[in-house]
C-alpha positions in Angstrom: -1.3 -0.5 15.9 -3.4 -0.6 12.9 -2.1 0.8 9.2 -4.1 1.4 6.0 -2.8 0.4 2.6 -3.3 2.1 -0.6 -2.1 2.6 -3.9 -2.4 3.6 -7.5 -6.0 6.0 -6.9 -4.8 7.9 -10.2 -7.1 10.8 -9.0 -8.8 12.9 -10.0 -8.7 10.9 -13.8 -10.5 8.2 -12.4 -12.6 9.8 -9.6 -13.4 13.3 -8.3 -13.0 11.8 -4.7 -11.8 8.6 -3.2 -14.7 5.9 -2.7 -16.4 6.7 0.4 -15.8 2.8 1.4 -12.3 3.3 1.5 -12.3 6.0 3.3 -14.9 4.7 6.0 -12.8 1.4 6.1 -9.4 3.6 7.2 -11.5 5.2 10.0 -9.4 4.6 13.7 -6.1 3.7 11.6 -2.6 5.0 13.3 -1.2 5.8 10.0 -2.0 5.2 6.0 0.7 4.3 3.7 -0.2 5.5 -0.2 1.9 3.5 -2.6 2.1 6.0 -5.4 0.2 7.1 -8.5 -1.7 9.2 -6.7 -1.6 12.0 -9.3 -2.8 15.0 -7.1 -2.4 16.4 -3.5 -6.1 16.5 -3.2 -6.1 12.4 -2.1 -3.4 13.0 0.4 -5.2 15.8 1.6 -8.2 13.4 2.0 -6.5 10.4 3.4 -4.4 13.1 6.1 -7.6 14.1 7.7 -8.1 10.4 8.7 -4.4 9.7 9.8 -0.7 10.7 8.9 -0.3 9.6 5.6 2.8 8.7 3.8 3.3 8.3 0.1 5.9 7.3 -2.3 6.5 9.1 -5.5 4.8 6.9 -8.4 5.7 7.6 -12.1 2.5 9.9 -12.5 3.5 11.7 -9.6 7.1 13.3 -10.6 6.0 16.6 -10.9 4.6 16.9 -7.2 6.1 18.3 -4.8 5.2 18.1 -1.0 7.0 16.7 2.2 4.5 13.4 2.2 6.1 12.1 -0.9 9.2 10.8 -1.2 10.6 8.0 -3.8 10.8 5.7 -1.0 10.1 5.5 2.6 11.8 3.8 5.5 9.2 4.3 8.4 9.3 2.0 11.7 5.9 1.9 13.3 5.7 0.2 16.8 8.4 -2.8 16.7 8.1 -3.2 12.7 10.3 -1.5 10.2 8.3 -0.8 6.6 9.7 0.3 3.3 7.3 2.1 1.2 8.0 2.2 -2.8 5.5 2.3 -5.9 7.3 0.3 -8.6 8.8 -3.0 -7.6 9.4 -6.2 -9.0 6.2 -8.7 -8.3 7.2 -11.4 -5.8 4.7 -13.4 -8.0 6.8 -13.4 -10.9 10.7 -12.3 -9.8 13.2 -14.9 -7.7 14.1 -13.9 -4.0 17.4 -12.9 -5.3 15.9 -10.0 -7.7 13.9 -8.9 -5.1 16.9 -8.4 -2.7 19.0 -7.1 -5.4 16.0 -4.5 -5.6 15.9 -3.9 -2.3 19.6 -3.2 -1.9 19.3 -0.4 -4.6 16.5 1.2 -3.5 16.9 0.5 0.7 20.8 0.6 1.1 21.3 1.2 4.3 18.0 -0.6 6.1 16.4 -3.7 5.6 12.6 -3.5 6.2 10.7 -6.1 7.8 7.7 -5.7 5.6 7.8 -4.0 1.9 4.6 -2.3 0.5 4.6 -1.4 -3.0 1.9 -0.9 -6.2 2.3 0.2 -9.7 0.9 -3.4 -11.1 -2.5 -2.8 -9.7 -2.5 -6.5 -8.6 -3.1 -7.1 -5.0 -0.8 -9.5 -3.6 0.2 -10.4 0.2 3.1 -12.8 0.6 6.0 -13.7 2.7 9.6 -14.7 1.0 12.6 -15.3 3.3 11.3 -13.4 6.5 10.0 -10.3 4.5 6.6 -9.6 4.0 5.8 -8.2 0.3 2.0 -6.4 0.2 0.4 -4.5 -2.6 -2.7 -3.4 -1.8 -3.8 -3.4 -5.4 -6.1 -0.1 -6.6 -9.2 1.0 -5.0 -10.2 2.7 -8.6 -8.8 0.5 -11.1 -8.4 -2.9 -10.0 -6.0 -5.2 -12.0 -5.3 -2.2 -14.3 -9.0 -2.5 -16.1 -11.7 -0.1 -15.9 -12.7 2.2 -13.1 -14.6 0.2 -10.7 -14.7 -0.7 -6.9 -11.3 -2.1 -6.4 -9.0 -3.3 -3.2 -7.2 -1.8 -0.3 -5.6 -3.3 2.5 -5.3 -2.8 6.2 -2.2 -4.1 8.6 -2.1 -4.3 12.1 1.3 -5.4 13.8 0.3 -6.9 17.6 3.0 -8.4 20.0 3.9 -11.3 18.2 2.6 -11.0 14.2 1.9 -8.8 11.4 -1.6 -9.8 10.4 -2.5 -8.3 6.8 -6.3 -8.2 5.0 -6.9 -7.3 1.8 -10.3 -5.9 1.3 -12.5 -5.9 -1.9 -14.5 -2.4 -1.9 -18.3 -3.1 -2.5 -21.5 -1.2 -3.1 -22.3 -1.4 0.4 -18.8 -1.1 2.4 -15.8 -3.9 2.3 -15.5 -7.3 2.8 -12.8 -9.9 3.0 -10.8 -10.2 -0.5 -12.4 -13.7 -2.0 -8.8 -14.8 -2.7 -6.5 -13.7 -0.9 -6.5 -15.2 3.0 -5.8 -12.9 5.7 -2.1 -13.5 6.3 -0.3 -13.7 9.7 3.3 -13.3 9.6 5.1 -13.6 12.7 7.5 -10.6 14.2 
């Protein structure tokens, strides 16, 4: 199973249409998870044409009403449970205890294997206490700076592992992120 990961598109404020490189990178995925701050449903419509799309409501999406947007999602894809949320403490900056408290607050009755989040526009993949945390960054405003080609993620679930890669969008397509090696997490 292959899952496209995206967050913080901020459209149409940044671009009228998603970079075509991102759309092409998601061709053939089984689902797309958008970790919020889309601003209008147009990007959801576009991504839904590629694969079933789930979106966590970001702080810029408060007035959008659609069944594909929820504050949080708990989704089981294959044999992996995934939590999807927009705002979450950065695992780079916060202690594992703080992360657990935040998980308990937003996912009180479930225990996701993977947590997908956005908001910071900072791409990151890391495993802490057996849970995989992924922020795909932003394809349009990477690192919360000016409009330019940013990042997306792809997560592949196989029998034994979850393989996650962050990709940098380029003029000609996508390439593996220079600083984030593909991450393999046991199931």
